[in-house]
C-alpha positions in Angstrom: 0.9 0.0 -0.1 3.1 2.2 0.3 3.6 2.3 -3.0 -0.3 4.0 -4.1 -0.5 8.0 -4.1 -2.6 8.7 -0.7 -6.7 7.6 -1.6 -8.6 10.4 -2.0 -11.6 11.7 -4.3 -10.2 13.8 -6.3 -7.8 11.0 -8.3 -10.2 8.3 -8.4 -7.7 6.2 -10.3 -6.4 5.1 -7.3 -8.6 4.8 -5.2 -9.7 1.8 -8.3 -6.1 0.8 -8.1 -5.9 0.2 -4.0 -9.7 -1.4 -4.0 -8.0 -4.4 -6.9 -4.5 -5.1 -4.3 -4.8 -8.7 -3.4 -5.4 -7.8 -0.4 -7.9 -5.6 0.3 -9.6 -8.0 -2.4 -9.0 -10.8 -0.3 -10.5 -8.8 2.1 -14.0 -7.3 0.1 -14.5 -11.6 -1.3 -13.7 -12.3 2.9 -16.6 -10.3 3.9 -18.8 -11.0 1.3 -18.7 -14.8 2.6 -19.1 -14.0 5.6 -22.0 -11.6 4.8 -23.9 -14.5 2.9 -22.8 -16.5 5.8 -24.6 -15.0 8.1 -27.5 -14.0 5.8 -28.2 -17.6 5.5 -27.7 -19.0 8.9 -30.0 -15.9 9.9 -32.3 -17.9 7.2 -32.4 -21.0 9.2 -32.0 -20.0 12.9 -33.9 -16.6 15.1 -31.6 -13.9 16.3 -31.1 -15.9 19.7 -28.8 -18.6 18.0 -26.8 -17.3 15.4 -26.0 -14.0 17.2 -24.1 -15.4 20.2 -21.6 -16.7 17.2 -20.8 -14.6 15.1 -20.3 -11.8 18.6 -17.7 -13.9 19.6 -15.3 -13.2 16.5 -15.4 -10.0 18.8 -12.3 -11.8 21.2 -11.0 -14.3 19.1 -10.3 -11.0 17.2 -8.4 -9.7 20.7 -7.3 -12.3 21.6 -5.1 -13.6 18.5 -4.2 -10.0 18.2 -3.2 -9.8 22.0 -1.0 -12.9 21.5 0.4 -13.4 18.2 0.5 -10.2 16.5 1.7 -8.7 20.0 -0.9 -6.0 19.8 -1.4 -3.4 23.1 -5.0 -3.4 23.4 -6.1 -0.4 25.6 -8.3 -1.3 28.8 -10.7 1.5 26.6 -11.3 -1.8 24.2 -11.3 -4.5 26.7 -14.2 -3.0 28.0 -15.9 -2.3 25.3 -15.5 -5.6 23.9 -17.1 -6.6 28.4 -20.4 -4.7 27.2 -20.6 -5.9 23.9 -20.4 -10.3 25.2 -22.8 -8.6 28.3 -25.6 -7.4 25.7 -24.9 -10.3 23.5 -25.5 -12.7 26.4 -29.0 -11.2 27.1 -30.0 -11.5 24.0 -28.9 -15.4 24.0 -31.4 -16.3 27.3 -34.1 -14.4 25.7 -36.2 -17.2 24.3 -36.5 -18.4 20.6 -38.5 -17.3 18.1 -37.0 -20.1 14.9 -41.2 -21.9 14.3 -41.0 -24.5 12.5 -43.1 -25.6 9.3 -45.4 -28.3 9.5 -44.8 -31.2 7.3 -47.6 -31.1 4.5 -50.4 -34.1 5.4 -53.8 -35.1 3.2 -55.4 -33.3 6.4 -53.7 -30.3 5.8 -51.9 -29.4 2.5 -49.7 -26.7 1.9 -51.2 -23.7 0.4 -49.8 -24.3 -3.0 -51.5 -27.5 -3.5 -55.3 -26.9 -1.8 -55.2 -24.4 -5.1 -54.8 -27.0 -6.7 -56.7 -29.5 -6.0 
């Protein structure tokens, strides 16, 4: 990234070049993959199941940053991670509202089957 000029709206070519550097492009593709899997998970399960699994990533990233990359993490950031974890735990304790549709039987046909009769 040091080979590119400063990024601004006055230099749109530099912005496009920055987006297509290998690391930035890989990050964008990973983010698209995350959002696709997140939306898929939300279509299958209630938020009370999906949110704790994804919010746990905040803790993992902080721990990897601290112990593998040897970065300093301030008390303010650690308290933010604790606050997010507490909020997610409140959401996780709520009752799930996921409803699973009943399979179609002869007594209770689905809407498509009832229209064809």
